[in-house]
C-alpha angles and dihedrals in degrees: 000000000000118000093197116133117209112238092242094047116082111205118232114271127259090257092050092050099042103144092216092053092045091050099230112182093359121143136033095296106005115240111269092248091050096049121108120196140176097224097059092044092238091129088072095050124096125273092016091064088065086074097032099059090061093045108041091136090066091056109041139017115278141184124219128245102208118223092204130238098282130097122280114261117255120262102190113216129222104165118212126176101232095159093108096053104129128225139162120237121233088258092053103260122140112246141176127211092247093048089048090059092051095044093050096046096245116191093188141353131193122183123194122192118187088343096307124115103237101166133022127167135167130200138178116357097345123107130180093256097042123094117230123200113260095200106194093359078084088071092065091055088050090050093051092049088051090048091053091053091047090053089052093050094247093116126037110207091204094053123103114262087236091065085075102024110029089173087077094061095106094042133082088273094058093102099027125111125226095248090055089057091046092052097035096239095133121124107237137164088216114114129204109203108145095196095053115080088199092058116111091242088074090055088053090050091053090048096047095046100254098109128044121252112244117224093248095045114121101171131106116310099189132056093241093052091047093052092049089055096057118121128214124243121177127345129315119241098024108097140004116253120174107234123154094212088074090064093047089053089050089051089052090052090049092052092050094046095047100032088226139107116255091246094053092045093050090048094049100040104035118002098053098039091043090057094235114201097219138018115265125211142206125215110236139208126244093285096044100264115149121238100242091183101055115347108098122113120189138162116265095246092051089051087053091050090055091049090051090049088057094046089053092054092259097314122122141138090026097303144081102254101166119030109255090232090063093054094043091051090054094045091052088058134206132280112308090200091061089047098048099075090060087075103223097167094184090057106053114182093007129139140194126237129174095337095315130108112230116200099196085208124148091278097046091239119179130188150203107215136191135179120271090032108300116151157148114211117193117191107184096184094053092039086232134141124188120193115190137180122187146163105216117177090235120062101210117083091226084082094064105021093083088061104031103043096054089046091053093050092047090051091048091054092046091052092048090051090055 
């Protein structure tokens, strides 16, 4: 179902759509008008998605990302009430950090400063121990896994994609190079318009298991089949265009180069050494393949741990988890001139590098971003990491950036000032 909101129609507020208050999926069985299912698509509707994004495992098949048998890594706490920190939205309205969370339908927020957890709040259906879907924040995990394999010589960014996945020879990726997939500078006919049921992203959702298959549908029903069917449009390497199929191709390359599933690789290389507090999970397609472009669910604190790992140049829990060169390459960013034609007005001067968004602002902040307001925000200058899960009524981040991004910068400056 479309999540578009007509300009004249103001969606109900976060308080009015609180899934606990509304009683979604309560009772044995839930009342018919309080039941959310995958098959009827109601899990994608607002306000039902405010429950669904914290309960993906109850809706679709998933595969576990094991945290290991060891203790969870320490996240030292130093609570600060930052709710009153003031900012001004991009359209000139006064805002506070607490009001920002309410206005942008946050489900959870965790703020780390110099490695200490200074602020942690949960709303709606989310709880500290519950995983929430990261949507396209997943891409940044995929990019880091690829970066690790590049640093070890298992993947050559300059190599043709077909060196790893010859099955893609007849597809749009047949003459693409790995780095073009990593940075999303491929030329593809694929479109990613969340509000248009005819957009190719809906075909991807059917293929990866996140949209039901209609009785008359005769398209691809697995991720691999969908990727092999992609058509080329334009030239590779010229401009950035945000298209999730790039990440799913990168995930395929990762599997081939490592000989491992994405879930086992993430467990072995990041989740276990990081000392994750809880298992994570990916939703999977009809043959058990993880969605590398949008399928990862984690707890909020584990998302914050990953952000802190990045801020510390790949080091966390007493060990070097991600090679520092991988993090530094991401933080430097890509080519802003290739990014500019994509028209992201809330991200002036930004770029995209290995599945991360790089702001090139005064603090050198870079981000993992997902639809409906998911994110990791790393501010190296302020020594700050923000992990955020949300269930905004509008998919595109242009709906919450004008409120969240100024609030993050205001908080960074407040923390630097002491």
